[in-house]
All heavy atoms as TSV, in Angstrom:
chain	resi	resn	atom	element	x	y	z
A	1	SER	N	N	151.885	118.482	51.985
A	1	SER	CA	C	152.779	118.713	50.890
A	1	SER	C	C	153.159	120.275	50.796
A	1	SER	O	O	154.005	120.607	49.986
A	1	SER	CB	C	152.036	118.490	49.554
A	1	SER	OG	O	150.909	119.280	49.427
A	2	GLY	N	N	152.499	121.049	51.501
A	2	GLY	CA	C	152.822	122.568	51.553
A	2	GLY	C	C	153.895	122.958	52.379
A	2	GLY	O	O	154.425	124.082	52.101
A	3	GLY	N	N	154.290	122.130	53.322
A	3	GLY	CA	C	155.487	122.442	54.065
A	3	GLY	C	C	155.114	123.057	55.415
A	3	GLY	O	O	153.995	123.528	55.665
A	4	MET	N	N	156.015	123.179	56.369
A	4	MET	CA	C	155.874	123.631	57.630
A	4	MET	C	C	156.666	124.878	57.859
A	4	MET	O	O	157.862	124.869	57.757
A	4	MET	CB	C	156.315	122.578	58.739
A	4	MET	CG	C	156.205	122.867	60.207
A	4	MET	SD	S	154.564	123.203	60.606
A	4	MET	CE	C	154.650	122.643	62.281
A	5	PRO	N	N	156.051	126.015	58.381
A	5	PRO	CA	C	154.644	126.209	58.537
A	5	PRO	C	C	154.031	126.630	57.212
A	5	PRO	O	O	154.725	126.914	56.207
A	5	PRO	CB	C	154.765	127.368	59.620
A	5	PRO	CG	C	155.831	128.085	59.312
A	5	PRO	CD	C	156.770	127.135	58.760
A	6	SER	N	N	152.640	126.989	57.309
A	6	SER	CA	C	151.925	127.396	56.064
A	6	SER	C	C	152.339	128.995	55.909
A	6	SER	O	O	152.001	129.735	56.772
A	6	SER	CB	C	150.468	127.261	56.417
A	6	SER	OG	O	149.782	127.961	55.378
A	7	GLY	N	N	152.936	129.307	54.882
A	7	GLY	CA	C	153.289	130.627	54.554
A	7	GLY	C	C	152.049	131.541	54.394
A	7	GLY	O	O	151.952	132.653	54.834
A	8	HIS	N	N	150.982	130.890	53.766
A	8	HIS	CA	C	149.756	131.658	53.438
A	8	HIS	C	C	149.024	132.000	54.779
A	8	HIS	O	O	148.593	133.248	54.911
A	8	HIS	CB	C	148.841	130.880	52.607
A	8	HIS	CG	C	149.250	130.835	51.162
A	8	HIS	ND1	N	150.112	129.818	50.765
A	8	HIS	CD2	C	148.925	131.564	50.111
A	8	HIS	CE1	C	150.285	130.057	49.413
A	8	HIS	NE2	N	149.680	130.995	48.997
A	9	ALA	N	N	149.007	131.146	55.776
A	9	ALA	CA	C	148.409	131.339	56.941
A	9	ALA	C	C	149.272	132.483	57.753
A	9	ALA	O	O	148.697	133.276	58.382
A	9	ALA	CB	C	148.263	130.044	57.814
A	10	ALA	N	N	150.549	132.289	57.608
A	10	ALA	CA	C	151.448	133.262	58.372
A	10	ALA	C	C	151.222	134.621	57.908
A	10	ALA	O	O	151.037	135.588	58.720
A	10	ALA	CB	C	152.865	132.906	58.205
A	11	VAL	N	N	151.043	134.806	56.537
A	11	VAL	CA	C	150.911	136.248	55.926
A	11	VAL	C	C	149.458	136.673	56.328
A	11	VAL	O	O	149.392	137.813	56.742
A	11	VAL	CB	C	151.114	136.197	54.450
A	11	VAL	CG1	C	150.658	137.408	53.806
A	11	VAL	CG2	C	152.551	135.921	54.171
A	12	ALA	N	N	148.516	135.820	56.246
A	12	ALA	CA	C	147.197	136.338	56.532
A	12	ALA	C	C	146.957	136.735	57.921
A	12	ALA	O	O	146.309	137.725	58.319
A	12	ALA	CB	C	146.145	135.207	56.224
A	13	PHE	N	N	147.588	135.995	58.905
A	13	PHE	CA	C	147.434	136.285	60.379
A	13	PHE	C	C	148.371	137.411	60.700
A	13	PHE	O	O	147.998	138.119	61.637
A	13	PHE	CB	C	147.590	135.076	61.231
A	13	PHE	CG	C	146.509	134.230	61.385
A	13	PHE	CD1	C	146.088	133.112	60.549
A	13	PHE	CD2	C	145.394	134.485	62.278
A	13	PHE	CE1	C	144.986	132.430	60.464
A	13	PHE	CE2	C	144.240	133.746	62.324
A	13	PHE	CZ	C	144.135	132.637	61.530
A	14	ALA	N	N	149.441	137.556	60.037
A	14	ALA	CA	C	150.308	138.848	60.163
A	14	ALA	C	C	149.622	140.050	59.783
A	14	ALA	O	O	149.556	141.083	60.519
A	14	ALA	CB	C	151.525	138.661	59.511
A	15	LEU	N	N	148.865	140.005	58.642
A	15	LEU	CA	C	148.053	141.196	58.179
A	15	LEU	C	C	146.877	141.498	59.159
A	15	LEU	O	O	146.723	142.635	59.427
A	15	LEU	CB	C	147.540	140.936	56.850
A	15	LEU	CG	C	148.549	140.957	55.730
A	15	LEU	CD1	C	147.948	140.481	54.460
A	15	LEU	CD2	C	149.356	142.305	55.581
A	16	ALA	N	N	146.279	140.486	59.711
A	16	ALA	CA	C	145.200	140.535	60.677
A	16	ALA	C	C	145.734	141.230	61.964
A	16	ALA	O	O	145.086	142.165	62.564
A	16	ALA	CB	C	144.428	139.330	61.002
A	17	THR	N	N	146.972	140.879	62.222
A	17	THR	CA	C	147.505	141.461	63.524
A	17	THR	C	C	147.929	142.933	63.338
A	17	THR	O	O	147.635	143.884	64.189
A	17	THR	CB	C	148.830	140.707	63.916
A	17	THR	OG1	O	148.422	139.290	64.045
A	17	THR	CG2	C	149.490	141.227	65.230
A	18	ALA	N	N	148.364	143.282	62.142
A	18	ALA	CA	C	148.768	144.649	61.898
A	18	ALA	C	C	147.452	145.500	61.748
A	18	ALA	O	O	147.465	146.618	62.311
A	18	ALA	CB	C	149.439	144.698	60.395
A	19	ILE	N	N	146.388	144.910	61.291
A	19	ILE	CA	C	145.095	145.658	61.272
A	19	ILE	C	C	144.653	145.874	62.660
A	19	ILE	O	O	144.231	147.037	62.981
A	19	ILE	CB	C	144.017	144.962	60.469
A	19	ILE	CG1	C	144.409	144.953	58.896
A	19	ILE	CG2	C	142.606	145.421	60.654
A	19	ILE	CD1	C	143.547	144.040	58.115
A	20	PHE	N	N	144.870	144.981	63.615
A	20	PHE	CA	C	144.497	145.232	64.986
A	20	PHE	C	C	145.372	146.242	65.572
A	20	PHE	O	O	144.739	147.205	66.253
A	20	PHE	CB	C	144.831	143.960	65.693
A	20	PHE	CG	C	144.700	144.084	67.155
A	20	PHE	CD1	C	143.756	144.271	67.900
A	20	PHE	CD2	C	146.105	144.098	67.900
A	20	PHE	CE1	C	143.606	144.420	69.378
A	20	PHE	CE2	C	146.084	144.341	69.350
A	20	PHE	CZ	C	144.771	144.453	70.092
A	21	PHE	N	N	146.530	146.351	65.439
A	21	PHE	CA	C	147.443	147.318	66.006
A	21	PHE	C	C	147.216	148.829	65.259
A	21	PHE	O	O	147.174	149.838	66.046
A	21	PHE	CB	C	148.958	147.034	65.786
A	21	PHE	CG	C	149.360	146.036	66.893
A	21	PHE	CD1	C	149.662	144.702	66.406
A	21	PHE	CD2	C	149.419	146.449	68.240
A	21	PHE	CE1	C	150.193	143.853	67.363
A	21	PHE	CE2	C	149.795	145.495	69.161
A	21	PHE	CZ	C	150.226	144.233	68.779
A	22	ILE	N	N	146.863	148.783	64.014
A	22	ILE	CA	C	146.823	150.043	63.397
A	22	ILE	C	C	145.366	150.648	63.426
A	22	ILE	O	O	145.366	151.779	63.773
A	22	ILE	CB	C	147.174	149.957	61.780
A	22	ILE	CG1	C	148.723	149.658	61.667
A	22	ILE	CG2	C	146.735	151.182	61.013
A	22	ILE	CD1	C	149.028	149.208	60.213
A	23	SER	N	N	144.365	149.863	63.282
A	23	SER	CA	C	143.042	150.291	63.291
A	23	SER	C	C	142.412	150.585	64.820
A	23	SER	O	O	141.729	151.584	64.975
A	23	SER	CB	C	142.078	149.458	62.672
A	23	SER	OG	O	141.734	148.311	63.367
A	24	GLY	N	N	142.708	149.779	65.672
A	24	GLY	CA	C	142.233	149.842	67.108
A	24	GLY	C	C	140.671	149.464	66.960
A	24	GLY	O	O	139.976	149.675	68.014
A	25	SER	N	N	140.131	149.033	65.880
A	25	SER	CA	C	138.817	148.758	65.729
A	25	SER	C	C	138.470	147.270	66.011
A	25	SER	O	O	139.032	146.373	65.282
A	25	SER	CB	C	138.186	149.173	64.333
A	25	SER	OG	O	136.903	148.595	64.097
A	26	GLY	N	N	137.606	146.964	66.903
A	26	GLY	CA	C	137.292	145.619	67.216
A	26	GLY	C	C	136.522	144.946	66.019
A	26	GLY	O	O	136.814	143.706	65.587
A	27	LEU	N	N	135.633	145.590	65.370
A	27	LEU	CA	C	134.988	144.992	64.104
A	27	LEU	C	C	135.867	144.855	63.086
A	27	LEU	O	O	135.843	143.796	62.400
A	27	LEU	CB	C	133.843	146.037	63.741
A	27	LEU	CG	C	132.975	145.504	62.543
A	27	LEU	CD1	C	132.322	144.199	62.859
A	27	LEU	CD2	C	131.954	146.539	62.190
A	28	LEU	N	N	136.743	145.782	62.764
A	28	LEU	CA	C	137.680	145.623	61.612
A	28	LEU	C	C	138.681	144.422	61.844
A	28	LEU	O	O	138.967	143.599	61.044
A	28	LEU	CB	C	138.383	146.872	61.376
A	28	LEU	CG	C	139.275	147.054	60.065
A	28	LEU	CD1	C	138.328	146.730	58.854
A	28	LEU	CD2	C	139.787	148.390	60.020
A	29	THR	N	N	139.091	144.292	63.149
A	29	THR	CA	C	139.977	143.252	63.493
A	29	THR	C	C	139.333	141.905	63.458
A	29	THR	O	O	139.882	140.980	62.897
A	29	THR	CB	C	140.527	143.506	64.938
A	29	THR	OG1	O	141.239	144.662	65.085
A	29	THR	CG2	C	141.345	142.322	65.400
A	30	LEU	N	N	137.980	141.769	63.783
A	30	LEU	CA	C	137.256	140.614	63.707
A	30	LEU	C	C	137.072	140.156	62.186
A	30	LEU	O	O	137.211	139.016	61.943
A	30	LEU	CB	C	135.883	140.840	64.374
A	30	LEU	CG	C	134.881	139.511	64.336
A	30	LEU	CD1	C	135.461	138.294	64.846
A	30	LEU	CD2	C	133.598	139.938	64.765
A	31	MET	N	N	136.788	141.240	61.348
A	31	MET	CA	C	136.671	140.904	59.988
A	31	MET	C	C	138.017	140.408	59.363
A	31	MET	O	O	137.960	139.474	58.635
A	31	MET	CB	C	136.134	142.074	59.177
A	31	MET	CG	C	134.734	142.408	59.471
A	31	MET	SD	S	134.048	144.114	58.849
A	31	MET	CE	C	135.090	144.521	57.484
A	32	ALA	N	N	139.117	141.016	59.760
A	32	ALA	CA	C	140.447	140.535	59.384
A	32	ALA	C	C	140.754	139.096	59.738
A	32	ALA	O	O	141.250	138.267	59.091
A	32	ALA	CB	C	141.454	141.429	59.655
A	33	LEU	N	N	140.297	138.758	61.049
A	33	LEU	CA	C	140.629	137.506	61.683
A	33	LEU	C	C	139.823	136.426	60.853
A	33	LEU	O	O	140.191	135.354	60.732
A	33	LEU	CB	C	140.410	137.379	63.027
A	33	LEU	CG	C	141.340	138.085	63.903
A	33	LEU	CD1	C	141.012	138.101	65.336
A	33	LEU	CD2	C	142.720	137.305	63.819
A	34	VAL	N	N	138.577	136.825	60.490
A	34	VAL	CA	C	137.590	135.853	59.863
A	34	VAL	C	C	138.277	135.503	58.346
A	34	VAL	O	O	138.384	134.343	57.943
A	34	VAL	CB	C	136.182	136.424	59.645
A	34	VAL	CG1	C	135.469	135.526	58.641
A	34	VAL	CG2	C	135.598	136.508	61.028
A	35	LEU	N	N	138.743	136.588	57.738
A	35	LEU	CA	C	139.407	136.297	56.511
A	35	LEU	C	C	140.689	135.492	56.659
A	35	LEU	O	O	140.935	134.538	55.758
A	35	LEU	CB	C	139.671	137.634	55.706
A	35	LEU	CG	C	138.520	138.474	55.166
A	35	LEU	CD1	C	138.883	139.814	54.842
A	35	LEU	CD2	C	137.789	137.604	54.109
A	36	ALA	N	N	141.526	135.746	57.627
A	36	ALA	CA	C	142.657	134.984	57.883
A	36	ALA	C	C	142.403	133.411	58.183
A	36	ALA	O	O	142.899	132.505	57.732
A	36	ALA	CB	C	143.482	135.517	59.048
A	37	GLY	N	N	141.214	133.285	58.891
A	37	GLY	CA	C	140.658	131.878	59.133
A	37	GLY	C	C	140.249	131.227	57.873
A	37	GLY	O	O	140.540	130.000	57.722
A	38	LEU	N	N	139.578	131.967	56.950
A	38	LEU	CA	C	139.261	131.368	55.673
A	38	LEU	C	C	140.471	130.985	54.881
A	38	LEU	O	O	140.375	130.046	54.141
A	38	LEU	CB	C	138.350	132.417	54.894
A	38	LEU	CG	C	137.001	132.527	55.466
A	38	LEU	CD1	C	136.212	133.782	54.678
A	38	LEU	CD2	C	136.155	131.194	55.475
A	39	VAL	N	N	141.533	131.760	54.945
A	39	VAL	CA	C	142.740	131.353	54.309
A	39	VAL	C	C	143.202	130.029	54.826
A	39	VAL	O	O	143.628	129.186	54.159
A	39	VAL	CB	C	143.855	132.481	54.312
A	39	VAL	CG1	C	145.211	132.006	53.910
A	39	VAL	CG2	C	143.427	133.628	53.680
A	40	GLY	N	N	143.308	129.976	56.087
A	40	GLY	CA	C	143.786	128.683	56.752
A	40	GLY	C	C	142.869	127.475	56.331
A	40	GLY	O	O	143.249	126.398	55.936
A	41	GLN	N	N	141.458	127.775	56.392
A	41	GLN	CA	C	140.585	126.754	55.952
A	41	GLN	C	C	140.767	126.401	54.501
A	41	GLN	O	O	140.749	125.169	54.201
A	41	GLN	CB	C	139.119	127.216	56.165
A	41	GLN	CG	C	138.185	126.265	55.660
A	41	GLN	CD	C	136.667	126.780	55.788
A	41	GLN	OE1	O	136.441	127.923	56.141
A	41	GLN	NE2	N	135.772	125.915	55.693
A	42	SER	N	N	141.141	127.249	53.645
A	42	SER	CA	C	141.282	126.939	52.281
A	42	SER	C	C	142.567	125.963	52.022
A	42	SER	O	O	142.589	125.120	51.131
A	42	SER	CB	C	141.330	128.212	51.276
A	42	SER	OG	O	142.556	128.851	51.525
A	43	ARG	N	N	143.469	126.172	52.921
A	43	ARG	CA	C	144.704	125.430	52.886
A	43	ARG	C	C	144.543	124.057	53.221
A	43	ARG	O	O	144.975	123.108	52.730
A	43	ARG	CB	C	145.873	126.051	53.623
A	43	ARG	CG	C	146.173	127.486	53.357
A	43	ARG	CD	C	146.355	127.655	51.872
A	43	ARG	NE	N	147.673	127.287	51.516
A	43	ARG	CZ	C	148.200	127.153	50.093
A	43	ARG	NH1	N	147.304	127.629	49.196
A	43	ARG	NH2	N	149.357	126.639	49.895
A	44	LEU	N	N	143.658	123.872	54.309
A	44	LEU	CA	C	143.275	122.595	54.739
A	44	LEU	C	C	142.407	121.798	53.819
A	44	LEU	O	O	142.543	120.656	53.561
A	44	LEU	CB	C	142.508	122.653	56.099
A	44	LEU	CG	C	143.300	123.310	57.277
A	44	LEU	CD1	C	142.427	123.501	58.511
A	44	LEU	CD2	C	144.474	122.199	57.625
A	45	GLU	N	N	141.374	122.473	53.346
A	45	GLU	CA	C	140.430	121.875	52.394
A	45	GLU	C	C	141.006	121.451	51.037
A	45	GLU	O	O	140.722	120.464	50.520
A	45	GLU	CB	C	139.204	122.742	52.070
A	45	GLU	CG	C	138.250	122.827	53.279
A	45	GLU	CD	C	137.027	123.544	53.013
A	45	GLU	OE1	O	136.851	123.969	51.714
A	45	GLU	OE2	O	136.203	123.872	53.859
A	46	GLY	N	N	142.165	122.214	50.626
A	46	GLY	CA	C	142.787	121.888	49.543
A	46	GLY	C	C	143.796	120.852	49.769
A	46	GLY	O	O	144.406	120.278	48.684
A	47	GLY	N	N	143.912	120.330	50.885
A	47	GLY	CA	C	144.864	119.248	51.163
A	47	GLY	C	C	146.297	119.665	51.125
A	47	GLY	O	O	147.140	118.748	51.026
A	48	LEU	N	N	146.504	120.963	51.243
A	48	LEU	CA	C	147.953	121.389	51.159
A	48	LEU	C	C	148.741	121.502	52.342
A	48	LEU	O	O	149.960	121.420	52.353
A	48	LEU	CB	C	147.851	122.802	50.322
A	48	LEU	CG	C	147.250	122.883	48.995
A	48	LEU	CD1	C	146.961	124.349	48.634
A	48	LEU	CD2	C	148.201	122.190	48.002
A	49	HIS	N	N	147.900	121.507	53.412
A	49	HIS	CA	C	148.553	121.506	54.861
A	49	HIS	C	C	147.711	120.824	55.860
A	49	HIS	O	O	146.603	120.614	55.715
A	49	HIS	CB	C	148.614	123.029	55.321
A	49	HIS	CG	C	149.588	123.960	54.527
A	49	HIS	ND1	N	150.941	123.790	54.755
A	49	HIS	CD2	C	149.311	124.890	53.732
A	49	HIS	CE1	C	151.662	124.642	53.956
A	49	HIS	NE2	N	150.670	125.430	53.336
A	50	THR	N	N	148.435	120.411	56.825
A	50	THR	CA	C	147.758	119.848	58.086
A	50	THR	C	C	147.292	120.845	58.929
A	50	THR	O	O	147.759	122.043	58.817
A	50	THR	CB	C	148.791	118.914	58.666
A	50	THR	OG1	O	149.789	119.688	59.401
A	50	THR	CG2	C	149.432	117.750	57.800
A	51	PRO	N	N	146.430	120.548	59.891
A	51	PRO	CA	C	146.166	121.543	60.856
A	51	PRO	C	C	147.236	122.085	61.683
A	51	PRO	O	O	147.264	123.307	62.092
A	51	PRO	CB	C	145.049	120.728	61.734
A	51	PRO	CG	C	144.465	119.688	60.910
A	51	PRO	CD	C	145.656	119.272	59.893
A	52	MET	N	N	148.173	121.251	62.001
A	52	MET	CA	C	149.404	121.785	62.667
A	52	MET	C	C	150.120	122.868	61.929
A	52	MET	O	O	150.694	123.777	62.461
A	52	MET	CB	C	150.245	120.518	63.072
A	52	MET	CG	C	151.429	120.961	63.986
A	52	MET	SD	S	151.048	121.763	65.513
A	52	MET	CE	C	150.627	120.386	66.379
A	53	GLU	N	N	150.294	122.571	60.593
A	53	GLU	CA	C	151.080	123.466	59.769
A	53	GLU	C	C	150.378	124.823	59.652
A	53	GLU	O	O	150.959	125.781	59.637
A	53	GLU	CB	C	151.173	122.912	58.314
A	53	GLU	CG	C	152.190	121.680	58.387
A	53	GLU	CD	C	152.147	120.947	56.988
A	53	GLU	OE1	O	151.240	121.149	56.349
A	53	GLU	OE2	O	153.006	120.072	56.819
A	54	VAL	N	N	149.000	124.756	59.541
A	54	VAL	CA	C	148.328	125.973	59.529
A	54	VAL	C	C	148.380	126.843	60.811
A	54	VAL	O	O	148.487	128.066	60.871
A	54	VAL	CB	C	146.759	125.780	59.128
A	54	VAL	CG1	C	145.927	126.965	59.104
A	54	VAL	CG2	C	146.678	125.177	57.586
A	55	ALA	N	N	148.208	126.068	61.893
A	55	ALA	CA	C	148.235	126.693	63.148
A	55	ALA	C	C	149.593	127.265	63.532
A	55	ALA	O	O	149.726	128.364	63.977
A	55	ALA	CB	C	147.927	125.568	64.375
A	56	ALA	N	N	150.762	126.616	63.012
A	56	ALA	CA	C	152.003	127.081	63.313
A	56	ALA	C	C	152.208	128.281	62.387
A	56	ALA	O	O	152.878	129.339	62.854
A	56	ALA	CB	C	153.042	126.027	62.962
A	57	GLY	N	N	151.662	128.447	61.138
A	57	GLY	CA	C	151.873	129.472	60.333
A	57	GLY	C	C	151.089	130.622	60.856
A	57	GLY	O	O	151.620	131.805	60.952
A	58	GLY	N	N	149.886	130.545	61.497
A	58	GLY	CA	C	149.033	131.475	62.023
A	58	GLY	C	C	149.795	132.097	63.346
A	58	GLY	O	O	149.924	133.332	63.405
A	59	ALA	N	N	150.333	131.233	64.111
A	59	ALA	CA	C	151.012	131.570	65.318
A	59	ALA	C	C	152.327	132.451	64.981
A	59	ALA	O	O	152.657	133.399	65.574
A	59	ALA	CB	C	151.387	130.429	66.177
A	60	LEU	N	N	152.919	131.930	63.976
A	60	LEU	CA	C	154.321	132.634	63.518
A	60	LEU	C	C	153.898	134.020	63.077
A	60	LEU	O	O	154.642	135.053	63.267
A	60	LEU	CB	C	154.910	131.855	62.431
A	60	LEU	CG	C	156.184	132.334	61.773
A	60	LEU	CD1	C	157.304	132.446	62.838
A	60	LEU	CD2	C	156.731	131.533	60.679
A	61	GLY	N	N	152.913	134.143	62.160
A	61	GLY	CA	C	152.429	135.465	61.754
A	61	GLY	C	C	152.051	136.440	62.685
A	61	GLY	O	O	152.495	137.517	62.760
A	62	VAL	N	N	151.282	135.876	63.625
A	62	VAL	CA	C	150.880	136.806	64.722
A	62	VAL	C	C	152.118	137.279	65.648
A	62	VAL	O	O	152.298	138.451	66.045
A	62	VAL	CB	C	149.871	136.186	65.664
A	62	VAL	CG1	C	149.736	137.021	67.108
A	62	VAL	CG2	C	148.482	136.095	64.971
A	63	ALA	N	N	153.001	136.340	65.998
A	63	ALA	CA	C	154.167	136.616	66.753
A	63	ALA	C	C	155.192	137.569	65.977
A	63	ALA	O	O	155.705	138.439	66.680
A	63	ALA	CB	C	154.943	135.321	67.154
A	64	VAL	N	N	155.431	137.355	64.844
A	64	VAL	CA	C	156.294	138.128	64.056
A	64	VAL	C	C	155.786	139.605	63.936
A	64	VAL	O	O	156.430	140.652	64.256
A	64	VAL	CB	C	156.550	137.641	62.694
A	64	VAL	CG1	C	157.372	138.767	61.838
A	64	VAL	CG2	C	157.504	136.392	62.882
A	65	MET	N	N	154.526	139.744	63.570
A	65	MET	CA	C	153.926	141.147	63.493
A	65	MET	C	C	153.792	141.928	64.792
A	65	MET	O	O	154.169	142.945	64.886
A	65	MET	CB	C	152.622	140.929	62.765
A	65	MET	CG	C	152.048	142.333	62.306
A	65	MET	SD	S	152.996	143.382	61.219
A	65	MET	CE	C	152.938	142.302	59.665
A	66	ALA	N	N	153.421	141.077	65.831
A	66	ALA	CA	C	153.364	141.680	67.138
A	66	ALA	C	C	154.793	142.114	67.613
A	66	ALA	O	O	154.920	143.222	68.261
A	66	ALA	CB	C	152.770	140.763	68.243
A	67	GLY	N	N	155.851	141.285	67.381
A	67	GLY	CA	C	157.097	141.716	67.690
A	67	GLY	C	C	157.520	142.890	66.869
A	67	GLY	O	O	158.268	143.704	67.520
A	68	LEU	N	N	157.293	143.028	65.754
A	68	LEU	CA	C	157.575	144.217	64.851
A	68	LEU	C	C	156.917	145.482	65.536
A	68	LEU	O	O	157.668	146.562	65.584
A	68	LEU	CB	C	157.248	144.026	63.415
A	68	LEU	CG	C	158.087	143.125	62.599
A	68	LEU	CD1	C	157.511	142.870	61.243
A	68	LEU	CD2	C	159.469	143.641	62.526
A	69	PHE	N	N	155.664	145.412	65.826
A	69	PHE	CA	C	154.967	146.560	66.428
A	69	PHE	C	C	155.514	146.829	67.871
A	69	PHE	O	O	155.712	148.112	68.140
A	69	PHE	CB	C	153.529	146.342	66.408
A	69	PHE	CG	C	152.813	146.781	65.124
A	69	PHE	CD1	C	152.601	145.827	64.158
A	69	PHE	CD2	C	152.356	148.026	65.018
A	69	PHE	CE1	C	151.944	146.250	63.060
A	69	PHE	CE2	C	151.711	148.489	63.839
A	69	PHE	CZ	C	151.541	147.563	62.847
A	70	TRP	N	N	156.025	145.862	68.563
A	70	TRP	CA	C	156.630	146.036	69.866
A	70	TRP	C	C	157.945	146.786	69.633
A	70	TRP	O	O	158.366	147.821	70.336
A	70	TRP	CB	C	156.765	144.702	70.640
A	70	TRP	CG	C	157.434	145.011	71.928
A	70	TRP	CD1	C	156.837	145.492	73.033
A	70	TRP	CD2	C	158.938	144.757	72.253
A	70	TRP	NE1	N	157.752	145.364	74.099
A	70	TRP	CE2	C	158.861	144.913	73.656
A	70	TRP	CE3	C	159.799	144.092	71.514
A	70	TRP	CZ2	C	160.198	144.749	74.322
A	70	TRP	CZ3	C	161.044	143.836	72.149
A	70	TRP	CH2	C	161.138	144.252	73.420
A	71	LEU	N	N	158.764	146.420	68.686
A	71	LEU	CA	C	159.988	147.058	68.445
A	71	LEU	C	C	159.861	148.494	67.910
A	71	LEU	O	O	160.829	149.407	68.198
A	71	LEU	CB	C	160.715	146.268	67.399
A	71	LEU	CG	C	161.359	144.908	67.895
A	71	LEU	CD1	C	162.004	144.234	66.653
A	71	LEU	CD2	C	162.447	145.256	68.922
A	72	MET	N	N	158.734	148.744	67.312
A	72	MET	CA	C	158.590	150.226	66.695
A	72	MET	C	C	158.013	151.243	67.706
A	72	MET	O	O	157.932	152.396	67.463
A	72	MET	CB	C	157.583	150.064	65.547
A	72	MET	CG	C	158.233	149.330	64.297
A	72	MET	SD	S	157.116	149.589	62.745
A	72	MET	CE	C	155.543	149.193	63.277
A	73	GLN	N	N	157.837	150.680	68.862
A	73	GLN	CA	C	157.285	151.661	70.015
A	73	GLN	C	C	158.311	152.637	70.351
A	73	GLN	O	O	159.439	152.477	70.465
A	73	GLN	CB	C	156.771	150.894	71.160
A	73	GLN	CG	C	155.587	150.193	70.919
A	73	GLN	CD	C	155.117	149.485	72.428
A	73	GLN	OE1	O	155.879	149.696	73.499
A	73	GLN	NE2	N	154.084	148.715	72.309
């Protein structure tokens, strides 16, 4: 019922990707990824999205943010 892809997952994983590029810290990146994963899990447990919608949102968020950082080089 939440639509394809999950916007919440996209934003969460985009932010985790930005943290990866900005901080360069493995621990901080891991913490951000765990939080992004929890966002995805909450969308699944709430019955708002299917696993495919959450995965697509996560992939979209990572791809867009990585693309933005690549363009800013």
